[in-house]
TIDO-455946 format. One record per atom (N, C-alpha, C): residue in one letter; z, x, y. Coordinates in steps of 0.2 Angstrom, whole numbers, padded with zeros to 4 digits, always signed. Atoms other than C-alpha are relative to their C-alpha. Layout:
AZXY/...
***
This chain:
X+0002+0001+0007/X+0064+0066-0079/X-0001-0008-0002/X+0001+0006+0002/X+0054+0051-0084/X+0004-0005-0003/X-0004+0002+0006/X+0066+0037-0092/X-0005-0008-0002/X+0001+0010-0002/X+0064+0017-0096/X+0004-0002+0001/X-0005+0003-0003/X+0073+0011-0085/X-0005-0006+0005/X+0001+0006-0002/X+0070-0008-0078/X+0005-0003+0003/X-0006+0002-0006/X+0080-0013-0063/X-0003-0006+0001/X+0002+0005-0003/X+0080-0028-0057/X-0006-0001+0008/X+0004-0003-0006/X+0067-0033-0041/X+0004-0002+0006/X-0004+0000-0005/X+0073-0029-0024/X-0001-0007+0005/X+0002+0008-0005/X+0075-0045-0010/X-0007+0000+0004/X+0004+0000-0003/X+0060-0048-0003/X+0000+0001+0008/X-0001-0001-0009/X+0055-0044+0016/X-0001-0008+0002/X+0001+0005-0003/X+0055-0058+0028/X-0007-0001+0001/X+0007+0000+0000/X+0038-0066+0026/X-0004+0000+0007/X+0005+0000-0005/X+0035-0069+0044/X-0001+0009+0003/X+0001-0006-0001/X+0039-0049+0047/X-0006+0003-0004/X+0006-0003+0004/X+0026-0046+0033/X-0009-0003+0004/X+0006+0005-0004/X+0013-0059+0041/X-0001+0005+0006/X+0001-0004-0007/X+0014-0048+0058/X-0002+0006-0001/X+0001-0008+0000/X+0012-0031+0051/X-0006-0003-0004/X+0008+0000+0002/X-0004-0037+0041/X-0005-0001+0005/X+0004-0001-0004/X-0011-0041+0056/X+0000+0006+0006/X+0002-0008-0004/X-0009-0023+0065/X-0003+0005-0003/X+0006-0007+0005/X-0020-0008+0062/X+0009+0006-0004/X-0004-0004+0002/X-0010+0003+0051/X+0001+0007+0004/X-0002-0006-0002/X-0014+0019+0060/X+0005+0000+0007/X-0004+0001-0006/X-0005+0010+0075/X+0010+0000-0002/X-0007-0001+0003/X+0010+0007+0063/X+0002+0007-0004/X+0000-0007+0002/X+0008+0027+0056/X+0003+0003+0006/X-0003-0005-0006/X+0009+0032+0076/X+0008-0001+0001/X-0004+0003-0001/X+0024+0022+0078/X+0008+0002-0005/X-0003-0004+0006/X+0032+0031+0062/X+0001+0009-0001/X+0000-0007+0000/X+0031+0047+0069/X-0006+0003-0002/X+0005-0004+0005/X+0015+0052+0061/X+0003+0004-0006/X-0001-0005+0006/X+0024+0058+0048/X+0001-0004-0010/X-0001+0004+0006/X+0025+0042+0034/X-0011-0003-0001/X+0010+0003+0001/X+0007+0039+0024/X-0003+0003-0008/X+0002-0005+0006/X+0000+0041+0008/X-0006+0003-0001/X+0008-0003-0001/X-0013+0054+0008/X-0004+0003-0005/X+0006+0001+0004/X-0028+0052-0001/X-0001-0004-0005/X+0000+0006+0004/X-0025+0037-0007/X-0005-0006+0004/X+0006+0002-0004/X-0040+0024-0001/X-0002-0008-0002/X+0003+0008+0002/X-0047+0005-0003/X-0004+0001-0004/X+0005+0003+0004/X-0056+0000-0017/X-0004-0006-0001/X+0001+0008+0000/X-0058-0018-0013/X-0007+0000+0005/X+0006+0000-0005/X-0069-0025+0000/X+0003+0002+0010/X-0004-0002-0007/X-0057-0021+0016/X+0006-0004+0003/X-0005+0005-0004/X-0044-0034+0018/X+0007+0003+0001/X-0007-0007-0003/X-0028-0028+0025/X+0003-0004-0004/X-0006+0002+0006/X-0013-0030+0012/X+0007+0001+0005/X-0008-0001-0004/X+0006-0031+0019/X+0003-0005-0004/X-0004+0004+0001/X+0020-0037+0008/X+0005+0005-0002/X-0007-0007+0002/X+0036-0029-0003/X+0001+0003-0006/X+0000-0004+0005/X+0036-0016-0015/X+0004-0001-0007/X-0001+0000+0006/X+0037-0019-0032/X-0001+0007-0004/X+0003-0005+0001/X+0038-0001-0038/X-0001+0003-0009/X+0001-0004+0009/X+0031+0007-0056/X+0000+0007-0001/X+0002-0008+0001/X+0032+0025-0060/X-0002+0001-0011/X+0003-0001+0008/X+0022+0030-0077/X+0000+0007-0002/X+0001-0006+0003/X+0019+0043-0087/X-0009+0001+0000/X+0006-0001-0004/X+0000+0051-0082/X-0005-0004-0006/X+0005+0003+0003/X-0014+0041-0088/X+0002-0006-0004/X-0004+0007+0004/X-0002+0026-0096/X+0003-0005+0004/X+0000+0004-0005/X-0001+0010-0090/X+0005-0008-0003/X-0004+0005+0003/X+0013+0001-0101/X+0005-0004+0006/X-0007+0002-0006/X+0026+0000-0088/X-0004-0004+0005/X+0003+0005-0005/X+0012-0008-0077/X-0001-0008-0002/X-0001+0007+0004/X+0009-0022-0089/X+0006-0004+0001/X-0004+0002+0000/X+0026-0024-0089/X+0004-0003+0006/X-0001+0001-0010/X+0028-0025-0068/X-0004-0007+0001/X+0002+0008-0002/X+0016-0040-0069/X+0005-0005-0003/X-0007+0005+0001/X+0029-0051-0079/X+0004-0001+0006/X-0004+0002-0006/X+0039-0048-0064/X-0002+0000+0006/X+0003+0001-0005/X+0028-0050-0051/X+0001-0007+0004/X-0003+0007-0005/X+0034-0062-0037/X-0006+0000+0006/X+0005+0002-0005/X+0021-0069-0026/X+0002+0005+0006/X-0003-0005-0005/X+0020-0056-0010/X+0003+0004+0000/X+0001-0004+0003/X+0022-0044-0020/X-0003+0005+0002/X+0004-0006+0000/X+0014-0026-0018/X+0002+0004-0007/X-0001-0005+0005/X+0014-0017-0035/X-0001+0007+0003/X+0001-0008-0002/X+0015+0002-0031/X+0001+0005-0006/X+0001-0002+0005/X+0011+0013-0046/X+0001+0008+0002/X+0000-0007-0001/X+0017+0032-0044/X-0003+0003-0010/X+0005-0001+0007/X+0004+0039-0058/X+0000+0009+0000/X+0000-0008-0001/X+0009+0058-0053/X-0008+0003+0003/X+0005-0003-0002/X-0008+0058-0043/X-0007+0003-0006/X+0005+0001+0005/X-0018+0059-0061/X-0007-0004+0001/X+0005+0004-0001/X-0036+0056-0059/X-0004-0001-0007/X+0003-0003+0005/X-0041+0058-0076/X+0000-0005-0006/X+0002+0006+0004/X-0040+0040-0083/X+0005-0007+0006/X-0002+0006-0005/X-0039+0022-0074/X+0007-0002-0003/X-0007+0002+0000/X-0021+0015-0074/X-0001-0009-0002/X+0002+0010-0001/X-0030-0004-0069/X-0008+0002+0002/X+0008+0001-0006/X-0048-0011-0066/X+0001-0009+0001/X-0002+0007-0001/X-0053-0029-0066/X+0005-0004-0004/X-0005+0004+0003/X-0044-0038-0078/X+0009+0000+0000/X-0006+0001-0004/X-0025-0032-0072/X-0001+0000+0008/X-0002+0004-0007/X-0029-0034-0053/X-0003-0008+0000/X+0003+0006+0000/X-0036-0052-0057/X+0008-0003-0003/X-0010+0001+0002/X-0017-0054-0066/X+0003-0002+0005/X-0002+0001-0006/X-0010-0049-0051/X-0002-0005+0005/X+0001+0007-0003/X-0020-0060-0040/X+0003-0004-0002/X-0002+0007+0000/X-0017-0075-0050/X+0007-0001+0000/X-0010-0001+0000/X+0003-0071-0050/X+0001+0000+0008/X-0001+0001-0007/X+0001-0070-0032/X+0001+0004+0004/X+0002-0007-0004/X+0001-0051-0027/X-0002+0001+0005/X+0003+0000-0008/X-0001-0046-0009/X-0006+0006-0004/X+0004-0005+0000/X-0010-0031-0018/X+0004+0005-0005/X-0001-0004+0006/X-0010-0014-0029/X+0001+0007+0005/X+0001-0008-0004/X-0007+0006-0023/X+0002+0003-0006/X-0001-0005+0005/X-0008+0018-0036/X-0002+0008+0000/X+0002-0006-0004/X-0007+0035-0034/X-0003+0002-0006/X+0006-0002+0004/X-0021+0038-0047/X-0005-0003+0001/X+0008+0001-0003/X-0038+0032-0052/X+0000-0008-0004/X+0002+0008+0003/X-0044+0013-0056/X-0007+0000-0004/X+0007-0002+0002/X-0060+0009-0065/X-0003-0008+0002/X+0004+0004-0002/X-0072-0005-0063/X-0001-0003+0008/X+0000-0001-0008/X-0075+0001-0047/X-0005-0005+0003/X+0002+0005-0006/X-0088-0010-0042/X+0004-0007+0001/X-0005+0006+0001/X-0080-0026-0047/X+0006+0000+0006/X-0003-0002-0005/X-0066-0021-0037/X+0000+0000+0007/X+0006+0001-0005/X-0079-0018-0022/X+0000-0007+0002/X+0002+0005-0005/X-0083-0036-0021/X+0006-0003+0000/X-0005+0004+0000/X-0065-0042-0022/X+0003+0002+0006/X-0003+0001-0005/X-0055-0047-0007/X+0009+0003-0003/X-0009+0000+0002/X-0037-0043-0018/X+0001+0008+0002/X+0003-0009-0001/X-0033-0026-0011/X+0003+0005-0006/X+0000-0005+0003/X-0033-0011-0021/X+0000+0005+0002/X+0002-0006-0002/X-0029+0005-0016/X+0002+0006-0004/X+0001-0005+0006/X-0031+0021-0028/X-0001+0008+0001/X+0002-0010+0000/X-0034+0041-0027/X-0007+0000-0002/X+0007-0003+0003/X-0050+0040-0039/X-0003-0007-0003/X+0003+0005+0005/X-0064+0030-0049/X-0001+0004-0006/X+0001-0004+0008/X-0065+0035-0067/X+0000-0005-0008/X+0000+0005+0006/X-0071+0026-0083/X+0004+0002-0005/X-0004-0003+0007/X-0059+0033-0096/X+0006-0005+0001/X-0006+0005+0003/X-0046+0019-0101/X+0006+0003+0000/X-0007-0004+0002/X-0026+0022-0102/X+0003+0000-0005/X-0004+0001+0006/X-0014+0024-0114/X+0005-0006+0001/X-0004+0007+0000/X-0002+0011-0118/X+0006+0002-0004/X-0004+0001+0004/X+0012+0020-0127/X+0008+0002+0006/X-0006-0002-0002/X+0026+0024-0111/X+0000+0007+0000/X-0003+0005-0003/X+0037+0029-0105/X-0002-0004+0007/X+0001+0002-0007/X+0039+0021-0089/X+0005-0002+0003/X-0005+0004-0003/X+0050+0014-0076/X-0001-0006+0007/X+0004+0006-0004/X+0049-0001-0065/X+0008-0001+0005/X-0004+0000-0006/X+0059-0003-0049/X+0006+0005+0002/X-0004-0006-0001/X+0066+0014-0043/X-0006+0003+0005/X+0005-0004-0004/X+0059+0027-0029/X-0003+0003-0004/X+0008-0001+0002/X+0041+0030-0031/X-0004+0005+0006/X+0002-0008-0005/X+0032+0045-0023/X-0008-0002-0001/X+0007+0003+0001/X+0013+0039-0019/X-0004+0005+0007/X+0005-0005-0003/X+0002+0054-0012/X+0005+0002+0006/X-0006-0004-0003/X+0018+0062-0004/X+0003-0005+0005/X-0002+0006-0005/X+0024+0045+0003/X+0007-0005-0005/X-0007+0001+0003/X+0042+0042-0003/X+0000-0013+0000/X-0002+0007+0000/X+0044+0020-0007/X+0005+0000-0005/X-0005+0004+0004/X+0056+0011-0011/X+0001-0005-0003/X-0001+0009+0001/X+0060-0006-0020/X+0002-0003+0004/X-0003+0003-0006/X+0060-0017-0008/X-0003+0001+0008/X+0003+0000-0008/X+0050-0010+0008/X-0006-0003+0000/X+0009+0003-0001/X+0035-0016+0016/X-0003+0005+0001/X+0006-0002+0003/X+0020-0010+0010/X-0006-0002+0005/X+0005+0004-0004/X+0006-0012+0025/X-0007+0005-0003/X+0007+0000-0001/X-0013-0008+0021/X-0005-0002+0001/X+0006+0001+0000/X-0030-0007+0026/X-0007+0006+0000/X+0007-0006+0003/X-0047+0004+0027/X+0002+0006+0003/X-0003-0008-0002/X-0037+0019+0036/X+0006+0003-0006/X-0004-0004+0008/X-0025+0020+0020/X+0006-0006+0001/X-0008+0004+0002/X-0006+0014+0016/X+0006+0004+0004/X-0007-0001-0004/X+0012+0015+0026/X+0004-0004-0006/X-0005+0003+0003/X+0027+0010+0019/X+0007+0002+0003/X-0007-0002-0004/X+0045+0009+0027/X+0005-0006-0001/X-0005+0004+0004/X+0061+0001+0024/X+0000-0008+0006/X+0000+0007-0004/X+0064-0019+0030/X+0005+0002+0005/X-0007-0002-0007/X+0080-0011+0042/X-0002+0002+0005/X+0005-0003-0008/X+0066-0003+0055/X-0005-0005+0002/X+0005+0006-0001/X+0054-0017+0053/X+0000-0005+0007/X-0001+0003-0007/X+0060-0027+0067/X-0002+0005+0007/X-0002-0005-0005/X+0061-0012+0080/X-0008+0003+0001/X+0006-0001+0001/X+0044-0006+0072/X-0005-0005+0003/X+0003+0006-0003/X+0036-0022+0074/X-0002+0000+0007/X+0000-0001-0007/X+0039-0022+0093/X-0004+0007+0003/X+0005-0007-0002/X+0033-0004+0096/X-0009+0002-0002/X+0006-0003+0002/X+0017-0005+0087/X-0004-0007+0003/X+0001+0004-0004/X+0015-0022+0096/X-0003+0001+0006/X+0000-0002-0008/X+0015-0014+0113/X-0006+0005-0001/X+0005-0004+0001/X+0005-0001+0106/X-0009-0002+0001/X+0005+0005+0001/X-0009-0013+0102/X-0002-0002+0005/X+0002+0002-0007/X-0009-0022+0117/X-0002+0005+0006/X+0002-0002-0005/X-0010-0006+0128/X-0007+0004-0003/X+0008-0003+0001/X-0026+0000+0118/X-0004-0005+0002/X+0006+0007-0002/X-0034-0017+0120/X-0002+0000+0006/X+0003-0001-0007/X-0032-0014+0138/X-0003+0006+0001/X+0004-0004-0001/X-0039+0003+0138/X-0007-0001-0003/X+0008+0002+0003/X-0055-0003+0128/X-0002-0004+0003/X+0003+0005-0007/X-0056-0016+0140/X-0004+0002+0004/X+0002-0006-0005/X-0057-0002+0154/X-0008+0004-0002/X+0005-0002+0002/X-0069+0007+0143/X-0008-0004+0003/X+0006+0005+0001/X-0080-0008+0141/X-0003-0001+0006/X+0001+0001-0007/X-0080-0012+0161/X-0002+0008+0003/X+0002-0007-0002/X-0085+0008+0163/X+0006+0004+0003/X-0006-0004-0003/X-0067+0015+0168/X+0002+0003-0005/X-0007-0004+0004/X-0053+0027+0159/X+0001+0006+0003/X-0004-0005-0003/X-0043+0037+0167/X+0002+0008-0006/X-0004-0006+0006/X-0037+0048+0153/X+0009-0001+0000/X-0008-0002+0000/X-0020+0044+0156/X+0003-0006-0005/X-0002+0004+0005/X-0013+0036+0139/X+0008+0003-0002/X-0009-0004+0000/X+0008+0037+0136/X+0000-0001-0009/X-0001+0000+0011/X+0012+0043+0115/X+0004-0005+0000/X+0005-0003+0006/X+0011+0039+0104/X-0006-0003+0001/X+0007+0000+0000/X-0008+0041+0103/X-0003+0000-0005/X+0002-0002+0006/X-0020+0040+0092/X-0006+0008+0002/X+0003-0007-0002/X-0030+0056+0089/X-0006+0001+0003/
***
């Protein structure tokens, strides 16, 4: 049941780890999360700039963005505002003004399991914004809503303080506790793929590629 909870922000993830993940493909991170972690149906609405940061989570009633406005007063530089809108696409929860406020306050991006509007303006922006759909109909502002609680985005669980990474392929989230090992494994895969692509460019490919591998 949706309540009116307002919990303190979780500690932010190590900025060096966050920066390192921002430089890596989400597909490779996903592979090393056993291909079972990811927000299904959520796609970028901005210019494709990569995103990484610490989750500040919000859960709202379908079509209502009051709690998102409140979260904007709590956002810290390098936070990603992650909004569980229940997958509702009937009303936009944010648009150009709210994403501009988030960007002004240093947020690393927004991820919404719901709709957005001002799609053309968002598409020109480098501020990362991921959502399920675009629609012109605006939101209600009545509540209720919760801040810094576990949320679900496209079937993916996100806890406050998780590291959230997004690019043109979509969004993944994971606990900072596993981040160092995940970073090492993802870098190793990225290096291996670069080696394979170099071989293909030279006209050579054996088909030998140890898992995890891309589809």
